[in-house]
C-alpha distance (Angstrom), angle and dihedral (degrees) to the residues before:
residue distance angle dihedral
M1 . . .
H2 3.80 . .
P3 3.84 109.7 .
S4 3.82 91.9 -121.9
A5 3.79 91.0 51.1
R6 3.80 91.9 47.9
A7 3.80 93.9 51.2
V8 3.80 92.7 48.4
A9 3.80 92.9 44.9
V10 3.82 92.9 51.3
K11 3.80 90.8 50.5
E12 3.81 96.8 42.4
L13 3.80 93.0 46.9
E14 3.81 88.7 47.6
I15 3.81 93.7 -129.6
E16 3.82 98.4 128.4
D17 3.81 92.5 118.4
L18 3.80 95.3 53.7
P19 3.80 120.8 97.2
H20 3.79 113.8 -90.7
D21 3.83 93.2 -110.7
M22 3.81 91.5 53.7
Q23 3.81 90.0 48.1
D24 3.80 89.1 52.0
S25 3.79 91.5 51.2
L26 3.80 93.2 51.0
L27 3.79 92.5 43.4
A28 3.78 91.5 51.5
S29 3.78 88.9 60.7
V30 3.82 93.1 55.1
G31 3.80 98.0 26.8
E32 3.78 95.8 87.2
N33 3.80 90.9 54.5
I34 3.80 90.5 48.7
M35 3.80 93.2 50.1
R36 3.80 91.1 46.5
G37 3.81 90.6 50.2
V38 3.80 91.9 49.1
A39 3.81 91.4 48.2
I40 3.81 93.1 50.1
A41 3.80 92.7 47.2
A42 3.81 90.4 46.1
L43 3.80 91.6 52.9
E44 3.79 89.4 56.1
K45 3.81 89.7 57.4
L46 3.81 96.1 48.2
S47 3.79 128.1 86.6
P48 3.82 116.1 -114.5
E49 3.82 89.5 -102.3
D50 3.80 92.1 50.3
Q51 3.82 90.4 46.0
E52 3.79 89.2 57.8
L53 3.80 92.1 46.8
F54 3.81 90.3 47.1
G55 3.81 89.8 53.8
T56 3.79 91.3 51.7
I57 3.81 93.0 48.0
A58 3.82 93.3 45.1
E59 3.81 91.7 49.4
G60 3.81 87.8 56.2
G61 3.80 87.5 68.0
D62 3.82 96.6 -134.5
E63 3.79 103.2 134.3
R64 3.82 92.5 -171.2
K65 3.82 92.5 55.9
T66 3.79 91.1 45.4
L67 3.81 92.0 52.1
E68 3.81 91.9 45.0
F69 3.80 90.0 52.4
L70 3.80 93.6 49.1
S71 3.81 91.3 44.7
S72 3.80 89.4 54.7
K73 3.81 93.0 50.0
I74 3.81 104.1 37.9
P75 3.81 117.8 60.9
D76 3.82 114.0 -126.5
F77 3.78 91.0 5.7
N78 3.82 94.6 -179.7
A79 3.81 91.5 58.1
F80 3.81 89.2 45.1
V81 3.82 90.5 54.0
A82 3.81 91.5 46.5
D83 3.82 91.9 51.4
E84 3.79 93.5 47.8
T85 3.81 90.4 46.7
K86 3.81 90.4 54.6
K87 3.81 90.5 51.1
V88 3.81 93.4 51.2
I89 3.80 92.7 45.9
A90 3.82 90.3 50.3
E91 3.81 88.3 53.4
V92 3.82 91.2 48.9
K93 3.81 91.3 48.9
A94 3.82 91.2 48.7
M95 3.81 91.3 52.7
A96 3.81 90.8 49.5
E97 3.81 92.9 55.6
């Protein structure tokens, strides 16, 4: 999980006081939804050419390259990830109520 997403998720889920391994376990369960949400929102910001390139890079499975690509294309990428993470967590919380 992207460090910005992790920090926001820990805070928003109010699990700061839990041991790191328990945080990781809980985050793993919502992490896929967060990454999917970030990817979908990122696609909306990319040009059609960059969307195609993003798909190729993402299919390669190298998370570092994927993040580097998105960071180069989306201004203030860390804030973007944090905002999208908050949105996904709000959706998860709403479903849990």
